[in-house]
N, C-alpha and C positions, 0 to 999 in steps of 0.2 A: 506493500500499499504505500510506503514512504517514496518507494521508487517511483511508483507512478505519479505519486503529486508532485516530485521533485522532477518529471520529465516535464509538465503540466506548464510548473512554473517554467521552466528552463523554457520552454518553446514560445510563452506568449513573452517571457524577455526579449528573445529573439526577434520576433514580429515586433517589440516597439521599438527596438535599435534600429530593423530595416525602413520602420518609418519613419523615424526621424530621420535617418540620412537619408533618406527619400527628399524630405522637405530641405534637408541643407545643400542637396544637389539642385535645388532650383527647380524642381518637377512640377510646378505650379504655373500653369497658365492663365489660371483663375485671377493669379494676382496682378496679371498686365492687362486683364480685359478691359474693354472700351474705345472711344472712339479721341484719335489723335488728327493733329494736323498741319501742316507745313507751307509753306511758298516756296517751292525749290527753284532753283536755276533754271533760266532755259536760255538756250545759243540763241534763237530766232524771236522771242517774245517776252513779256515781261515777267512771263513765270511760270509755273505749273502748281495749279493747286492740288495738292497732296492729303487724301484724308484715307487713312488707314483704321479698320474697325477690326479687334481683336476681341474674336469669342470666348466663352470659357470652354467651350469641348475644343479646342486647339484650330482652328479654324480662321482664317483672315480674309477681308478683303480689301482692296487698295483702289478707291476711284483720283483717279487723274484728267484733270481740267487744266488745258492751255489756255491761259490769259489771252484773252483778244484774237481768239481762232473759233473761227467756225467748225462745226462737226470734229471738236476735239477732244471729245470727253471717252478715257479708257477706262476696263474696269480688268483689274488682277486678282485671281481668287486663288486660295490654297491652304497650305496647312502651315501652324509653324510649332516651334519646341522651345524650353526654357532651359538655360543652363547657366545656372548663376546672375549675372547681371546682362546676360548674352541672349539674345532672339533670334533664332533662326528660321527664318520664312524660305519655305518650298513652292513655289505656285505650280497648280496643274500641267505648265507646259513645263516644268523640272526645271527653272530659275530659281537664283540662290539669294535673297537678299537677307543683311546680316546687321542688326542693332543691338545698341549698347543704353542699356536701362541707367540714368543719373538722374536722383533727385526729382523720381516723378515725371521725368523725360524720357523722350526715345531719340537717340542720335546715331542716324544713319552711317554705317559705315563704309569705307570699298569694300574691295572684293578680298582683300586679305586682313578684312575685319580690323584696320586700323579706323582712327577716329579721323576726318576729314579736316585738314586745315586751310588756313587762307583767308582773307579778306570774307569770303560766300562762306566760311563753316557755320554761322550763326542760321541759315537758309537750310540746314541738314538736318534741325533740331524739329522733331515732332511735340506736339503741346498736346494736351490731353482736352480734348473739348468736351466730356462731363456729361450727363445724362439727362435730356428733356423730357417732362411728363408731358406730352401733346395732350391738350383738353378734350376730353368725351374719347378719347383714345383716336380725333379722326384724323390724326397724323398730319401735314403741314396745311389743312385747309385753313385754320384759323388764322395763318400769315397772311392770308386776303384782307386787303381794308386799307383804312387810311390811318397811317400811325406817326406822331408829330411830338415835337420836342421843343421847349422854349427855345428861342431866340436870345442867347447872349446877349445882356447889356441893351434889350430894347422889352420893355414890359407887357405884358399881353401877346406880345407877338411870339406866334410858332409856325414851325418851318419841320418838314420831313418827305417823306414818300409813301404814295400809294400803289399798293401790291394788289391787280387786277386776277383775277382766277384765270384767265386765257394767259398768265404768265407775262404780260406787258406791265411795264410799270409809268408811274409819272410822279415828278417832282412837287413838292408842296411848298408854295412860297419860295423858290429857291432860281433866280431867273439866272443865273448863270452854272447852275449844274441841272442836266437835263436826261434824268433815268428813262430808261424806252423799255427794257427788261429786267425779269429776276427769275429766279430758281435757286434750290435747294439742294444740297445733299448733306443727308446728317443734321446734325448741327452748324452747319456750313451756309448761309446767303449770300449769293452773290447777287449784285447788282449792278449791269451793263447801262452805259449812259455816253452821254458827251459833255464836256467841261466847254465851258464860252467864255471867252474873252478877250482883251486883246488885239483883236481882229483873226483869233484864229478859235478852229473848232478840233478838239480833242479827245477822242474818242478812249474812256475809260470801263476797269471794273472794279469794283470795291468789293472787296470780301472783308464779310462780317462775322463772328463766331457768334453764335446765340446763347446765350447764359440762362435767360429764363422766357418763360412764355406763358402766362394767364390771356384770359377773355380780354383783358384790359390793359393789359402793358406788355412791351415786348422788352429785353435787356438784351444789349447788343456790345461787342468788343471790337472796335477799328483800330487797329498800328496799338494796341497795350490801352486803350480808352475805352472805359465804359459808360456808353450812352444808355439814357433810358426814355423810349418811346411810350404814350401814353394812346391808347387809339383813340383818332376820332369821329365822335357820334352826331355831329350836328348835322 
């Protein structure tokens, strides 16, 4: 009886040690699940909006949208594994991407697994996008409507954007900034339009990270600055 009891205790202890070792080896895809975003450099356009989604089941999706290019959205799917602070993504086409986790961020690595250096190194860092609870589970439909914010230094004046159901957009009280189209991928809102001034018209794409959405408010982050919009109901 004593021998059997000792064997049971030994087996339980061994299983516990294996479980702990497994955790220390970083085999925890759930720890990095979520949405990450970066605007990566491109040779022939202002940049590539890159949205990485890591699922808890070890699968991933990367959406890439080339800024100011028509018909330039690409999607990659595959599986990923975690070892320590390193993530290895292998696409369905058998391409490999290496990432390093640093302080809640994911750094895109070169093919040798080294961090990318130089003036554009910061553009290869993906930041977490957080999770948005879309009202009533109706996905992005509640983004449509008129969204306004106070005009700095002008009491009682507002400005903003109108998002239409057909994907078109209009500026509200902004004569030199003319929004024309909008789109959304996960928590990223894209606003396309024209900047008008000094005799020039320049096409642009604003990339906004959606931080919060309710029936009456929309909070976004543009270039690190938080902007809070209210739904215009008049």
